[in-house]
C-alpha positions as CSV (number, residue, x, y, z in Angstrom):
1,X,20.8,-20.1,-71.7
2,X,17.6,-18.5,-70.7
3,X,15.3,-20.6,-72.7
4,X,12.1,-22.2,-71.4
5,X,11.0,-25.8,-72.0
6,X,8.5,-26.0,-73.6
7,X,7.7,-22.1,-74.1
8,X,10.6,-21.2,-75.9
9,X,12.2,-24.7,-77.0
10,X,10.7,-28.1,-77.7
11,X,12.4,-31.1,-76.6
12,X,11.9,-34.7,-77.8
13,X,13.8,-37.8,-77.0
14,X,14.0,-41.1,-78.6
15,X,13.0,-44.8,-77.5
16,X,10.7,-43.5,-74.6
17,X,12.8,-44.8,-71.6
18,X,11.2,-45.3,-68.4
19,X,12.8,-42.0,-67.1
20,X,11.4,-39.9,-69.8
21,X,7.9,-39.5,-67.9
22,X,9.6,-38.2,-64.7
23,X,12.1,-35.7,-66.2
24,X,11.2,-32.1,-65.5
25,X,9.2,-31.1,-67.8
26,X,8.2,-34.7,-68.7
27,X,9.7,-35.5,-72.1
28,X,8.2,-35.8,-75.1
29,X,9.6,-39.1,-77.3
30,X,9.4,-41.3,-80.2
31,X,8.6,-44.9,-79.4
32,X,9.7,-47.7,-81.6
33,X,8.4,-51.2,-80.7
34,X,12.2,-52.8,-80.3
35,X,10.3,-56.4,-79.9
36,X,9.4,-55.7,-83.6
37,X,12.4,-54.7,-84.6
38,X,14.2,-57.6,-83.3
39,X,11.8,-60.0,-84.6
40,X,12.1,-58.4,-88.3
41,X,16.2,-58.6,-87.7
42,X,16.0,-62.2,-86.8
43,X,13.8,-62.9,-89.9
44,X,15.8,-61.3,-92.1
45,X,18.9,-62.7,-90.8
46,X,16.9,-66.2,-90.9
47,X,16.2,-65.6,-94.6
48,X,19.7,-64.7,-95.4
49,X,21.5,-68.0,-93.8
50,X,18.8,-70.2,-95.8
51,X,19.4,-68.1,-99.1
52,X,23.2,-68.5,-98.9
53,X,22.9,-72.5,-98.2
54,X,20.6,-73.0,-100.9
55,X,21.4,-70.4,-103.7
56,X,24.8,-69.1,-105.0
57,X,23.5,-65.4,-105.2
58,X,22.8,-63.3,-102.0
59,X,19.2,-62.0,-101.6
60,X,18.1,-58.6,-102.8
61,X,18.3,-55.7,-100.5
62,X,15.0,-55.2,-98.7
63,X,13.4,-52.3,-96.7
64,X,11.1,-52.5,-93.5
65,X,9.4,-49.5,-92.2
66,X,8.3,-49.5,-88.8
67,X,5.9,-46.8,-87.8
68,X,7.0,-45.1,-84.5
69,X,4.6,-43.6,-82.0
70,X,4.7,-39.9,-80.8
71,X,4.4,-39.8,-77.1
72,X,3.4,-36.3,-76.3
73,X,4.2,-35.0,-72.8
74,X,5.0,-31.5,-71.3
75,X,8.4,-30.9,-73.1
76,X,6.9,-30.0,-76.4
77,X,3.5,-29.1,-75.3
78,X,0.9,-28.5,-78.9
79,X,0.0,-25.3,-77.4
80,X,3.4,-23.8,-77.7
81,X,4.7,-26.1,-80.9
82,X,3.3,-23.4,-83.8
83,X,2.7,-26.8,-85.9
84,X,0.3,-29.7,-85.8
85,X,2.2,-32.9,-85.2
86,X,-0.6,-34.9,-86.5
87,X,0.3,-33.6,-90.1
88,X,3.6,-34.6,-90.2
89,X,4.2,-37.8,-92.7
90,X,4.7,-41.1,-91.0
91,X,4.0,-40.1,-87.4
92,X,1.1,-41.6,-85.4
93,X,0.1,-39.2,-82.7
94,X,-2.0,-41.0,-79.8
95,X,-5.4,-39.2,-79.3
96,X,-6.0,-37.5,-75.9
97,X,-7.9,-39.6,-73.4
98,X,-10.5,-37.4,-71.7
C-alpha cells in the first residue's frame, strides 16, 4: 500500500495484549481492566438472581461505564497524529514519565 506507520497512518489496538509492545512499531492500544469487567458482571448477575428469587418483576436495565486507558506507543505517535488525544471525551491519557 505504500503507507508508513505512524507517519501516514496511525494504528490502535484494543485490550493491550502482551504482544502489542513488541510489534514494530509498538502498537498503541486501549486497555480495559478485565478484572473490573468480570467483577461487575458477576455482581450484576448475582443481583438478577436474587431479584428473581425474591420478586416477580425483573430488575430495571442498568448501565455501567468503565474508563479505559490509552497506552500510547509508536504506532500512533502524537507528533504525527494531528489531534490532541487528551481532549477526546472519556479517555485517560497517562502522563509521560521523564
